[in-house]
N, C-alpha and C positions, 0 to 999 in steps of 0.2 A: 661404245659411248666415250666421248672425250671427257676427261676429268679436268678439274680445275688445275691440278698440277701439270698435266700435259699441256693444257692451253697456255699456261704461264711460261713453261719451258720453251714451247714453240715460239711464243711472242718474243721472248728475250733473244733467242737465237736468230729469228727472222730480222729483228731490229739490228742486231750485231752484224749480220750478213750484209744488210744494206749499208750500214755505216762503214764497213770494210771496203766497199766498192768492188768486191770480188764477185764477178758475175757467176762464176761456177758455184761458188758458195750459195749465192742467192737461189740459183736454179736447182740446187740439190734438194730443195723442199718440195719440188713439184714432180708430178708424173710426166712422162715423156709427151703425152698427148693432152696436157691440161689446157683449159680454156681460160683466158684472162680478158676482162673488160675494164675499160677506163675511158673517160672523155678525152684524155690526152692521146689515146691511140688515134683518134680522128685527126688531131692537130699534127702529131709527129710523123705518122706514117701514112696518113691520108686514107685510112680504112673507114669508110662511112658507117659501118655497123658499130665501131668502137670495140670490136672483139677480135682477138687473135687466138689461134690454136697451135699448140706445140711449142716445145722448147726452142726450136730454131727460130720461129717467127717472133715469139715473145722475147727471146734472148737478144735478137737483133734490135728490137724496139727498146728494151731496157739498156742495151749498150749505147744507143743514141742518147737516151735520157741521162745516163751517167756522164757521158762526154759533155753534154750541154750544161750539166749542173755539178761542177767539180766540188762545190761546197755542200752537196746533199748530205743531210744528217737528219736522223729521226730520233725523237724522244718518246718512249712509251708512256702513254697516259692511262689506258685501262685495257683489259681483256675480258671479253664476254664469250661464253662457250655454250654449246648446245649438244645435240646427240652426235652429229657428224660434221658440225660446223663450228667455227669460231670467228670472232671479229676482233681485230686489233685497232684500237683508237690511239692515234699518235699525233705529235706535233712535228711538223715539217721544218726544214732548215730556214724557211722564210717566216716562221712563226704561226702559220696557218694550221688549222686542225685537219686531219684526214682520218679515214677509216678504211680498212680492207677486210672483206668478207672472204672466208676460205671454206671450201667443202673438201672433205677428205674421203679417199676411196679405200675400199677393203680389197684385199688384205694388205696392200702396200703401205698404207698409212701416209701416202703422199697426197699433196693437194691435187685435186682433179679439176676444180673450178675456183676462180677467185675474181673478185671485182673490187675496184678502188672507188672511193667516194671522197670528195674534197669540199671543204668549207671556203666560202669567200673567194 
């Protein structure tokens, strides 16, 4: 079960990783075969399902996103946690709110699935 302390620690490190723009640091949170979904996957890489699988595919997508958004910066708003999941609610560089849902695998403790949601 995910504790409040673990959820908060993960959220702070996840935000810091994104703010560093260090792709390897960002990807270190995820299992090799994790699944990621976002409406921007459709726009940026043309995948109609909005879902990518694996560090190579997701890493290539995130690399494009980081290159397109040199001012990318996140501010943590709140963290919600469950049994094997957590949600990070944050403000993006453009002032809009977003949330990301994470599911963690056993025994690795790495993210096996995640999905991003955006406001406005």
